[in-house]
C-alpha positions as CSV (number, residue, x, y, z in Angstrom):
1,M,-4.6,-13.8,-22.7
2,I,-6.4,-14.1,-19.4
3,L,-5.9,-11.4,-16.7
4,S,-6.0,-12.1,-13.0
5,V,-8.4,-10.0,-10.9
6,R,-5.5,-8.0,-9.5
7,E,-4.1,-7.2,-12.9
8,A,-7.5,-6.1,-14.1
9,Q,-7.9,-3.8,-11.1
10,A,-4.4,-2.5,-11.5
11,R,-5.2,-1.4,-15.1
12,D,-7.9,1.1,-14.0
13,L,-5.9,3.1,-11.5
14,T,-5.2,6.8,-11.6
15,E,-1.6,8.0,-12.1
16,M,-1.0,8.7,-8.4
17,E,-2.5,5.3,-7.4
18,R,-0.3,3.5,-9.9
19,K,2.8,5.3,-8.6
20,T,1.9,4.5,-5.1
21,Y,1.2,0.8,-5.9
22,E,4.5,0.4,-7.7
23,F,6.3,2.2,-4.8
24,I,4.8,-0.1,-2.2
25,K,5.5,-3.3,-4.4
26,E,9.1,-2.2,-4.7
27,A,9.5,-1.4,-1.0
28,G,7.8,-4.6,0.1
29,E,6.6,-3.2,3.5
30,I,6.7,0.4,4.4
31,Q,5.3,2.5,7.3
32,T,2.5,4.7,6.1
33,K,4.0,7.9,7.5
34,N,7.3,7.3,5.6
35,M,5.7,7.6,2.2
36,P,7.7,10.2,0.2
37,D,4.6,12.2,-1.0
38,S,1.5,13.2,1.0
39,R,-0.7,12.4,-2.1
40,M,0.6,8.8,-1.9
41,V,-0.8,8.6,1.6
42,G,-4.2,9.6,0.3
43,A,-4.1,7.0,-2.5
44,I,-3.5,4.2,0.0
45,S,-7.1,4.1,1.1
46,N,-8.3,3.8,-2.6
47,L,-5.8,1.0,-3.2
48,K,-7.1,-0.8,0.0
49,N,-10.7,-0.5,-1.2
50,K,-9.7,-2.0,-4.5
51,G,-8.0,-4.9,-2.7
52,L,-4.5,-4.3,-4.0
53,V,-2.8,-3.4,-0.7
54,E,-3.1,-4.5,2.9
55,I,-2.8,-2.2,6.0
56,Y,-1.9,-3.6,9.3
57,K,-0.4,-2.6,12.7
58,K,2.6,-4.1,14.4
59,Y,5.0,-3.2,17.2
60,T,8.3,-1.6,16.0
61,S,10.1,-1.9,19.3
62,I,9.9,-4.2,22.3
63,Y,10.0,-1.2,24.6
64,R,7.0,0.7,23.1
65,R,3.4,-0.2,23.7
66,R,2.2,1.6,20.7
67,K,1.7,-0.1,17.3
68,K,2.6,1.6,14.0
69,K,0.7,1.3,10.7
70,F,2.3,-0.5,7.8
71,V,1.2,-1.2,4.3
72,K,2.2,-3.9,1.8
73,A,1.0,-5.1,-1.6
74,K,-1.1,-8.2,-1.5
75,T,0.3,-11.2,-3.3
């Protein structure tokens, strides 16, 4: 059985990183400040460094000039 690079990286995650990754995959796209647990917010940077998630900014309203941070799992 041959594992892809993402599957191999997903195997060596801590418990909180695994919960966070599964939550993000299930949600699809979520604003970083709307994560249910503050420890999940801390795990996002580790997942980004491992190449499993992508963080980007986008406008949430046409009337606001400020962009908000969002996170989604890479496919």
